[in-house]
N, C-alpha and C positions, 0 to 999 in steps of 0.2 A: 480820502483826499483826491483832488482833481490832478490829473497828469497835465503836463505841458500841452499834449495833444488835445485833451479835453478843453483846456482854457482857450487854445487857439480856435477850436471848433465853435465854442460858445461865443467868442468874440466876433467871428465872421458871421455866424447865423444871427446873433443878437443884433448886430448892426443892421442887417437886412430887415429883421422883424421890426425894429424901431422905425425904420423908414416907412414901413407899412402900417404903423400905428399900433403895433402889438407891444404892450409894456410888460407882459408877464406870460411866460410859456415854459413848458417842460420839454427838455430835449432827451429823447431816449437814444442811448448809444449802446451798441453791442460791439465789443472789441474796439476798433477804431472807426466804425461806421455809424453814421447817423441813420437811425431807422424810423424816427417819427418826431415831428414837432407837434406838441400837444398844447393847443391854446384854449381848449374847452374844459379840461379837467386836470391841470397839472398837479401832481401830488408830491412834488419834491419837498415842499415846506413841511408837510406832515412827516415825511421820512426823516428830515433833519431834526425836527422837534423830538421825534421818538428816539432817535439815536443819541442826540446831544442833550436832551432835556431842556432845550431853550424854548422861548416863546417867539420864534421868528415871525410867525404870521401877524402878530400884533404890530411888530416893528415894520414889517413890510406894508401892511395896510396904512399905517400912519404916514410912511414915506410916500406911498402912492397917492394918498389924499393930498399931501403937500404938493407933489408934482402936478397933479391935475388942477389944483387951485391956482398954481402959478401959470399954467398954460391957459386956463379959462380966462384969467384976468389979464393976460398979456395982450 
């Protein structure tokens, strides 16, 4: 589970990434320190799927396609 500190970090970094046009990224955190923002090969979805047995990638891609279609047609 994410801690309050993790959520705070993700919110702050996420807002900046969205302003820069990055819609999907992986944040690597050690302790309470951000060590890397990975936009070329984030593997968090694979870890979540393996751990929880969900199909998060399918849901994510569908949501991303919907968002992109909305912005392209706006």
